[in-house]
C-alpha positions in Angstrom: 30.5 -30.4 0.3 28.9 -27.6 2.2 28.0 -24.5 0.3 26.8 -21.0 1.5 24.5 -18.8 -0.5 23.3 -15.2 0.4 19.8 -14.6 1.4 17.9 -11.3 1.7 14.4 -10.6 2.9 12.9 -7.4 1.5 9.5 -5.9 2.3 8.2 -4.8 -1.2 5.7 -2.1 -1.9 6.4 -0.7 1.5 8.1 2.4 2.9 9.4 0.6 5.9 9.7 -2.9 7.4 6.7 -4.8 8.6 4.6 -3.4 5.8 4.0 -4.5 2.2 4.8 -8.0 1.0 7.9 -9.8 2.3 10.0 -11.6 -0.4 13.1 -13.7 0.0 15.8 -13.1 -2.6 18.6 -15.5 -3.3 21.3 -14.4 -5.8 23.1 -17.3 -7.5 26.0 -17.6 -9.9 24.5 -20.7 -11.5 21.2 -22.5 -11.1 20.8 -25.0 -8.3 18.6 -28.1 -9.0 14.9 -27.3 -9.2 14.1 -29.5 -6.2 16.6 -27.5 -4.2 15.1 -24.2 -5.3 11.6 -25.5 -4.3 12.9 -26.7 -0.9 14.5 -23.3 -0.1 11.2 -21.6 -1.0 9.3 -24.0 1.2 11.7 -23.5 4.1 11.5 -19.7 3.7 7.7 -20.0 3.9 7.0 -16.6 2.3 4.6 -16.0 -0.5 7.5 -15.9 -2.9 11.3 -16.5 -3.1 13.1 -15.0 -6.0 16.2 -16.6 -7.5 18.3 -14.9 -10.1 21.4 -15.7 -12.2 23.5 -13.1 -14.1 23.5 -13.2 -17.9 26.0 -11.8 -20.3 25.7 -8.0 -20.3 25.4 -5.3 -17.6 22.2 -5.4 -15.6 20.8 -8.5 -17.2 19.6 -11.5 -15.2 17.5 -14.6 -15.5 14.8 -14.6 -12.8 12.6 -17.3 -11.3 10.0 -17.3 -8.5 8.8 -20.0 -6.2 5.9 -20.1 -3.8 6.1 -22.5 -0.8 4.4 -25.1 -3.1 5.4 -24.5 -6.7 7.1 -22.3 -9.3 5.0 -19.5 -10.8 5.2 -17.6 -14.1 5.1 -14.0 -12.8 5.5 -12.2 -9.4 5.6 -8.4 -9.0 6.7 -7.9 -5.4 9.6 -10.5 -5.6 10.8 -8.8 -8.8 10.8 -5.5 -7.0 12.7 -7.1 -4.1 15.2 -8.7 -6.4 15.9 -5.4 -8.2 16.2 -3.7 -4.8 18.9 -6.2 -3.8 20.8 -5.7 -7.1 20.7 -1.9 -6.9 21.3 -1.5 -3.1 23.1 -4.6 -1.9 25.1 -5.8 -5.0 26.1 -2.3 -6.0 24.7 -2.1 -9.5 25.1 1.5 -10.6 23.0 1.5 -13.7 19.5 2.9 -14.0 17.7 -0.2 -15.5 17.7 -3.9 -15.0 16.4 -6.5 -17.5 15.1 -9.8 -16.1 14.4 -12.7 -18.5 11.5 -14.7 -17.1 8.7 -17.2 -18.0 6.6 -14.1 -18.8 9.2 -12.6 -21.2 11.5 -9.7 -20.5 10.7 -7.6 -17.5 12.4 -4.3 -16.7 13.0 -2.4 -13.5 14.3 1.1 -13.3 15.0 3.8 -10.7 12.7 6.8 -10.4 13.8 8.8 -7.5 13.1 6.8 -4.3 10.8 4.4 -6.3 11.5 1.4 -8.4 9.3 1.0 -11.4 8.4 -2.4 -12.9 7.7 -2.7 -16.6 5.3 -5.7 -16.8 3.0 -7.2 -19.4 -0.6 -6.0 -19.7 -3.3 -8.7 -19.4 -6.7 -7.3 -20.0 -9.4 -9.7 -18.7 -12.6 -10.8 -20.4 -16.0 -10.8 -18.8 -17.3 -14.1 -17.3 -20.4 -15.0 -15.5 -20.7 -14.5 -11.8 -21.2 -17.8 -10.1 -22.3 -19.0 -6.7 -18.9 -20.5 -6.1 -17.4 -16.9 -6.4 -19.9 -15.6 -3.9 -19.1 -18.4 -1.5 -15.3 -17.9 -1.8 -15.3 -14.1 -1.4 -18.1 -14.1 1.2 -20.0 -11.4 -0.8 -21.7 -11.3 -4.2 -19.7 -9.6 -6.9 -21.3 -7.1 -9.3 -19.2 -8.5 -12.1 -16.5 -11.1 -12.8 -13.6 -10.9 -15.2 -10.9 -13.4 -15.9 -7.7 -14.1 -17.8 -4.6 -15.5 -16.0 -6.4 -14.5 -12.8 -9.9 -14.0 -11.6 -11.1 -10.4 -10.9 -14.4 -10.0 -9.0 -15.7 -6.4 -8.9 -17.6 -5.2 -5.8 -19.9 -2.3 -5.2 -17.6 -0.2 -3.0 -14.2 -0.4 -1.3 -15.6 -1.0 2.2 -16.9 -4.4 1.0 -13.4 -5.3 -0.1 -11.7 -4.0 3.0 -14.2 -5.8 5.3 -14.4 -9.0 3.3 -14.3 -12.3 5.2 -13.5 -14.9 2.5 -14.0 -18.7 2.7 -10.4 -19.8 1.8 -11.4 -23.4 1.3 -14.0 -22.4 -1.3 -11.4 -20.9 -3.6 -10.3 -24.4 -4.4 -13.6 -24.7 -6.3 -12.6 -21.9 -8.6 -10.3 -22.6 -11.6 -7.8 -19.8 -10.8 -4.7 -19.7 -8.6 -5.0 -15.9 -8.0 -8.4 -14.5 -7.0 -8.8 -10.7 -6.9 -11.5 -8.7 -5.2 -11.5 -5.0 -6.2 -13.6 -1.9 -6.1 -13.2 1.7 -7.2 -11.9 4.0 -4.4 -14.1 6.4 -2.7 -14.7 9.7 -4.4 -12.1 12.2 -3.3 -10.2 9.5 -1.4 -6.5 8.6 -1.5 -6.8 5.7 -3.9 -8.4 5.1 -7.3 -8.8 1.4 -6.7 -8.7 -0.9 -3.6 -8.0 -4.6 -3.9 -7.3 -7.8 -2.0 -5.8 -11.1 -3.4 -6.4 -14.7 -2.3 -4.2 -17.6 -3.4 -4.7 -20.5 -1.1 -3.9 -23.1 -3.8 -0.4 -21.6 -3.9 0.0 -21.9 -0.1 -0.9 -18.1 0.3 -4.4 -17.7 1.9 -4.1 -13.9 1.3 -1.2 -12.3 -0.5 -0.2 -9.0 1.3 0.6 -7.1 -1.9 0.4 -8.6 -5.4 2.3 -6.8 -8.2 1.4 -9.3 -10.9 -2.4 -8.8 -10.2 -1.9 -5.3 -11.4 -1.1 -6.6 -14.9 -4.8 -7.3 -15.0 -6.1 -4.6 -12.6 -4.4 -1.8 -14.5 -5.8 -2.3 -18.0 -9.3 -3.1 -16.5 -9.5 0.0 -14.2 -7.9 2.4 -16.6 -10.6 1.6 -19.1 -13.3 1.7 -16.4 -12.2 5.0 -14.8 -10.9 6.7 -17.9 -7.4 7.4 -16.7 -4.0 5.9 -17.5 -2.4 6.5 -14.0 -3.9 4.8 -10.9 -3.2 5.0 -7.2 -3.7 1.5 -6.0 -4.0 0.1 -2.4 -4.0 -3.5 -1.5 -6.0 -3.7 1.7 -4.4 -6.7 3.4 -3.4 -6.7 7.1 0.1 -5.4 6.1 -1.2 -3.2 3.3 0.7 -1.8 0.3 0.7 1.1 -2.1 1.3 0.9 -5.8 1.4 3.6 -8.5 0.3 2.1 -11.8 0.3 3.3 -15.4 -0.8 1.8 -18.7 1.8 2.9 -21.2 2.7 1.6 -24.7 0.7 -1.5 -24.2 2.6 -2.4 -21.0 1.9 -1.9 -17.3 4.2 0.2 -15.2 4.0 -0.5 -11.4 6.0 1.6 -9.0 6.7 1.1 -5.3 9.2 1.4 -2.4 11.0 -1.4 -0.7 12.8 -1.9 2.6 15.4 -4.4 3.7 14.4 -6.6 6.6 17.4 -9.0 6.9 20.7 -10.2 5.4 21.7 -13.8 5.9 23.1 -17.0 4.4 21.8 -20.4 3.5 23.9 -23.4 4.4 23.4 -26.4 2.2 25.0 -29.8 2.2 26.0 -31.2 -1.2 24.3 -28.4 -3.3 26.0 -27.6 -6.6 
């Protein structure tokens, strides 16, 4: 039997198309087999495809994310994209959405033109800088910090912006998500500037990574002495995020823009 499923592509952390991080969003009534979800994500070939299924209760959903190679436990930009679809395409009139996920409950609420993610806070712990890190990033970090992800801190934002990483060398590091970051220039537009590399997940460089800010926000708020941060991810597409550490959680705000509406045609899916 042939089945049709809606598909949206949304540019997250962007104020218009062709910016930010594109995510595919597939609303479902019930879960498809995991191998089908993985095949759809591989076919989409975006850094993440988000799938959600409604739960009992208004504005409540179960959310999962797949890269082109495997399922992951947290994704910021695809969560933002999924919420944008629920608010703007599916007509949800409430102010707040609750997603159940592998990383616990995640909330998204409207704040004017922005959508605000309520995510866990993952403060990293200091680790030794290694030669493998320098090879991978193509520059020697001042410091290295790690938790779920690796954060390497560099002397100034120009080093991060101009970085030429060795993507193959990231396979020698025991992390899927590898973050390069520096404080923004004094008097500049941004408090922090970052880039994120995830070749093991099939993503040589992620355009904008919301989940990385679960680590970046507690680190840089402590380092800079402020609870609100203006963050820029300096990939080719680029993306702006407004971050805040509040009540032990990280709030990450951004815009999103719809790129396409379509349908997936599957044979025998159920």
